[in-house]
C-alpha positions in Angstrom: 15.6 -15.9 -4.9 12.5 -14.6 -3.5 8.7 -16.7 -3.7 5.5 -14.7 -3.7 2.5 -16.5 -3.1 -0.5 -15.2 -4.1 -3.4 -15.9 -1.8 -6.6 -15.1 -4.2 -5.9 -19.0 -6.1 -3.2 -21.8 -5.1 -4.7 -23.6 -7.9 -2.3 -21.8 -11.0 -0.2 -19.3 -9.2 0.4 -16.2 -11.2 3.3 -15.2 -12.7 4.1 -11.3 -12.2 6.7 -9.0 -12.8 8.2 -6.9 -9.9 7.0 -3.3 -9.9 10.1 -1.1 -10.1 11.6 0.4 -7.1 11.3 3.7 -7.2 15.4 5.6 -7.6 14.6 7.7 -3.9 11.9 8.7 -1.6 12.2 12.5 -1.9 9.6 14.0 -3.6 8.0 11.4 -4.6 4.6 10.3 -3.2 3.6 7.8 -1.2 -0.2 6.2 -0.3 -0.4 4.6 2.8 -4.1 1.9 2.6 -5.4 1.3 5.9 -7.5 -1.6 5.4 -9.3 -1.0 8.5 -8.2 -3.7 11.0 -7.8 -2.3 14.9 -4.2 -0.4 15.3 -3.8 -0.2 11.7 -3.6 3.3 11.5 -1.4 4.1 14.5 1.4 1.6 12.7 0.5 4.5 9.3 1.3 7.4 11.7 4.8 6.2 12.4 5.2 5.2 8.9 4.3 9.1 7.0 6.9 10.2 10.2 9.8 8.3 8.5 8.7 8.3 4.4 8.3 12.2 5.7 10.9 12.2 7.0 12.5 11.1 3.6 11.4 13.9 1.3 8.4 11.2 0.3 4.7 12.9 0.7 2.0 11.0 2.5 -1.4 10.6 1.3 -3.5 8.9 3.0 -6.5 6.4 2.2 -8.7 4.2 4.1 -11.0 0.7 2.6 -14.7 0.7 3.9 -14.2 -2.8 5.8 -11.1 -4.8 5.7 -13.8 -8.0 4.7 -14.2 -6.6 0.7 -11.3 -5.8 -1.7 -11.0 -2.1 -1.9 -14.0 -0.3 -4.1 -12.4 0.5 -8.1 -12.8 4.0 -7.0 -10.4 4.3 -4.6 -7.6 2.0 -6.5 -8.2 4.2 -9.1 -7.1 7.1 -7.2 -4.0 5.2 -5.2 -2.8 4.1 -8.1 -3.0 8.0 -10.2 -2.3 10.1 -7.9 0.6 8.1 -6.3 3.7 6.6 -7.2 4.3 3.7 -4.2 2.0 2.6 -2.0 2.1 0.9 1.7 -0.9 -1.0 3.4 -1.7 -2.0 6.8 -2.3 -5.1 8.5 -2.7 -5.2 11.7 -4.9 -5.9 14.4 
């Protein structure tokens, strides 16, 4: 059993089902979201190389600042264009 903590509220944790896993990365579009912390782009460069080697198409995105949630229009674009997303949290 895996327990995932939601940092948005610890008083009343929300129970959410896991998103379905992709059957394969071959032909999938994976969004890489850089949250604008130092060196996150370096990490995502390597992730992109690995994903492309596995047959995925990679779309890169960047938040304006790490201090705030991604803007609604950016989240919408990622959700409509990508089959999966990876977010970089690096310093």
